[in-house]
N, C-alpha and C positions, 0 to 999 in steps of 0.2 A: 481705443478706448470704443463701449461702446454704451448703448440705452440699454436699460435692464428695469425689472419690477423690484421696489424694495419690498422685502415682508416684513413683517410685524416681528420675528423673532431678532431680525438686524436690530430692531429698536432695543427688545429687551437684552440682546446682548454684548448692549452696553455698559451693564451692570455687572458689579464685582459679584462674586458668588454671595456674601453677605447682604449685599444689596438684595440678591435674586429671592434671598430666604425670605426677608421682610416683604418683599412684594408677592411670594408664594403664600405666604401666610394672610396678606392683605387679599388676595385673590380669593382666598379657601374663606374668606367673609365675606368680601363683596364681589361678585360673578362679574359685575359690570367692568372693573378693572380691566380683562384678560378682552372683552371686546370694544372697551373704549378706545384702547391703542391703535384697534385697526381704521375705525373711523379717524381719527387724529392722524394717522399715519396718511389715510386717502386723502384727508384735508392738505396737508401740508406737500403731498403732490403734485394736486390739482393746483395749487398757490405758485410751485417751483413753475409747474406747464405754465399757466397763466404769465410767469414773468418772462420764460423764455419765446413765448410767442409775442409778447409786449415789444420785445427787445429787437423783433424782427429776425427772429431765427427758427429757421422749421422746426416742427415737431414731427418724432418718431410715432410710434404705434401708442395707440392711447395706455395710460396709466404707466407709461417707463419717461424713464428719466433719463437723463447722461451721465457717466459715472464721476465726472469731475465734477458733480455738485451733490452726489450721492449722501457724503458724509456730512454736508450741510443742512438736506431736507431728513437724515436721521438725526442731528441734533435738533433741529425743529419741532422736529414729532417729537422727541422724548421730554422739551421742554414744555411745550403743552400739554401732554399728557401728565409729568410731574403735577403743575401746576393746575391741574383740573381736581386732584385728588387732594384736600387741608391735610389728609394722614400721612400723607409724603414729605411733609413741609421738610425734613432731615435729609430729604435727598436732593432737594434742592439747593446745590453747590452753587457758590459765584463762577467755578469755572462751566459749570453747566450754562447758566444762562448768559456766560459770556459768548460762549459756542454758537448758543442758539442767536444771539444777537447779531454775530460774526458772518451766521449762516445766511441772517433775514437781509444783511447787508449786500452780501454777497446775490443776492437777488434782486435785490434792487439795482445794483449795478447790471443785472442782466438787462434787467427790465428795459434802464435806461439806455441799453446800449451800448454801454462803457466795456464789457465783457461780452464776446461770442461764447458761444458754447459750441462743441463738436456737433460735424455733422449729422444730421440723423440717416441713419441705413436705410431707409427707405427712401433718401431724397424727397423726404414732405416738405412742403411749402404754407408756412404759416398762413398766407393768404388763403389756403384754399381747404387745409385740416381744419374741424369744427373745433375751439377749444371752451373749455367750463370758465365761465369768468373766474378772474383771481379773487384771493382773498385781502385783506389787508396787507396794505403796506409793498406793494406788488404793482409799483406805477400806472397805476390806474389814468394818471393825470397824462404821462404821456400818451397813454392810449385813444384818452379823449381829442389831445388835441391834436393828434393824427387823426382820429375820425375828423374833426373841424376841418382838417386843411383839404379832406378829399372831399366832404362834400361842400365848401365854400373854393375850390378849385387850386 
């Protein structure tokens, strides 16, 4: 397994051909739909990397994530993208919601140190590689507790 960058095309590939036709039609009407997935995916990747660092795991190169959580991040990004557009309500299925919820639960477990991620190829050290602040639901309390312990001895 390795660390790599997720492309927005991987999120879009999660839809059936019929769903892709609906998305293409919507994108022709609303061009922000195309660019929105890029920003949402970047946010999901930043959240995942924050959780990895919070759990004490080393990070690899910026923008990369371990393959072991690739599908989790894609599921989260897909769900966030779908819920950001009211006209996509028909594509907001229970299975997709559960996949995103399961993915977030896995990230939370990584942040809590319950799940270790595969070693970064560059031998990175989470204490020396700057990270972005993670988004909601990503072990912020564990990081705060750890910082307080470091400060208070």
